[in-house]
C-alpha positions, 0 to 999 in steps of 0.5 A: 500500500502506498504512503499516500493511501496509508495517510488517507486511511489514518485521516479517516481513522481519526475523523469522527462521524460528526466531522464526516457528516459535516463535510457531506453537508459542505459538499451538498452546499458546494453542489447547490452553490454551483447550480445557483451561480449558473442559474442566477448569472446565465441571463445576465451574461446573455443580456450584457453580450458576454459568454453565458457560461462565464460566471459558472466557469470562473466559479468552477476555477475558483472551486478547483483552486480553493479545493487544492488549498483546502487539501494542502491546509489539511496536511499542514501540521496545525502547530505550524498554523498556530505558530505562524499566526502573527505572519498570517495576520501581518500579511493580511494587514498588508493586503488591507493597507494595499486596498486603501492605496490601490484598491478597486472601487465598486458601488462606492466601496473600495474592497478589492485588489485587481489581479488581471481578470480576477480580484482579491478581497482581503477582508474575507482573508481577515475573517480566517486569519483573525480567528487563527490568531485569537484561537492561538492566544486565547488558548494560552490564557485558558491553559494558564487558567486565566479567568474569562472575565473581560470586564473584571480585567478592565476594572482591575487597573482602576481598582489598583489605583485605590487598593495598594494590595492589588498593585502587586498583581501583574493583572492589575497593571496597564501592562497586564491589561494589554497582555490579557486582550492580546487575542483581540489585537489583530482582529481589531486592527483588521476590523478598523482597516475594513471599516475604512473601506467602508464595510461595517458588516465584514468588520463586525464579522472579523470581531464577532467570531473571536468574541464568540470564542470568549463566550465558548471559553466560559465568559460569565453570563452577566458579562455576555449580556453587557457585551451585547448591550455595548455592541448594540450601542456601538452599532447604533453609533456607527450607524448614526455617524454614517447617513447611508447606514442609518438609511439601511436601518430605517429601510429594515423597519419599513422597506415598503415605504422606500420600494423605489429607492433604498428599499428596492433591493429588499422589496425585490428580494422579498418578492423573489422569496415569497413568489417561490411558493412551496415547491418553487418555480423550478431550477432556472425558471425564477424571473427575479434574476432577469435584471429585477433583483440587484446582486442576485448572484452574490449577496442575494443569491438566497433569494434566487434559490428560494424562488426556484426551489420554494419553501422546501428548498429554502428551508432545506438550505437553512437546515444545512447551515444549522446541521453544519454548525451542530456537527462542527460544534460536536467535533470541537467537543471531541478535541482534548486540546484547547487550541484545536478545539477553539479553532474548530469552534471558530471556523465552524461558526464563521461559516454557519453564522454567516449563512444564517445572517445572510439569510436573515438579510435576504428575508428582511430581518437584518440590514443589507450588508456585504456578507455573502452566503457561504458556498452559494454566493459567487465570489472567488475570495469568499469561496477560497477562504470558506474552503480554506476553513474546511481544510483547517477544520479537517487537518486540525481535528484529525491531527489533534485526535491522532496526537491524543491517541498516540499520547494515551498509547504511550502512557499505556505502554509505559504503565505496562512496562512498569516504568515511571512516565516522563514529564513530556509524556505526562504533559501530552507532548508528542512533537516536542515542546509547544508554544 
């Protein structure tokens, strides 16, 4: 048997059933996405005089490249990914800075870097690299048994000014405060750069998922509620200072009053979703894509899908994202080490929650933002990073479970031999010391 076949068998041995089902769900989403890209772009391309198959062909090229990237990342040792977190984020920040000076502007937003016939959207990359950084640094704090009380650590330096005994604690100093929030530094820097594009929705996504990791790590309920309240106030503040954001909130409440203006896209989306009925109008038969619905193949791809496949199809798609989330969280619970678990949790939520937010936007429950529907919307960088996330999930989960199994086997062998365990065996070190 070849070494490649042996490696594949080892991967499957350490791939939990939940992980396998998760990838089956992802495969179904990818197939549905290809059909939807073809259906939603065929007429648009004919109308503009372009090749009717241009978008689906580009989508398939992106899918091939992103599948190769996913395969490569699944083979890379996840400790290498962890140790390189600073470099991944630094490279992403460099790309975001490049967008500011040489980016391509579309509909008033500068978010893309032109690469010949293709374009790169660094803000999509920031979602993944920000999670790698946050997972790596938050894991260190959890393993060091540091509490997840964000507000407690914010108040400690203030309390240290009045309580002399606290000044001796490192956590009560400004340096200690800065050190505690290390997991959020890179996501915050990248979110600020994305906010300047401007893209408030994506900037929020870059920050929200590292924040969710704090909740998963055991953040107190009261602090979760306080964080949600503060986030809501900041959201309103950012909306008020930018008239177009405030207009989107107004449209969200009464889209029918602005059907010929700011609410046109939302109303056309609701018409598309509602006209699908129970069974839909049939694949390729939906009429809203005939230049009625703007962005029908990107941010509003779900509207075309709902119109053509009806309530049953749209509900099935929603259930697929929920299933992806549940399977991914189940995989994370099976991992024994902190960093792999956090990364799997974070990447799972990144894909599934974005799907739910996009669906909520299309049906008028969430403001219009630039958040695509994972695997369904057309978009090279989005597909690339979603597939990269899949590769990281598979590689991190299978490698972590294999390491734990090897560690336990070494302990059993040592116990059978009657010799004392070394410190490395007791600490679970398989590949030497870990940072």
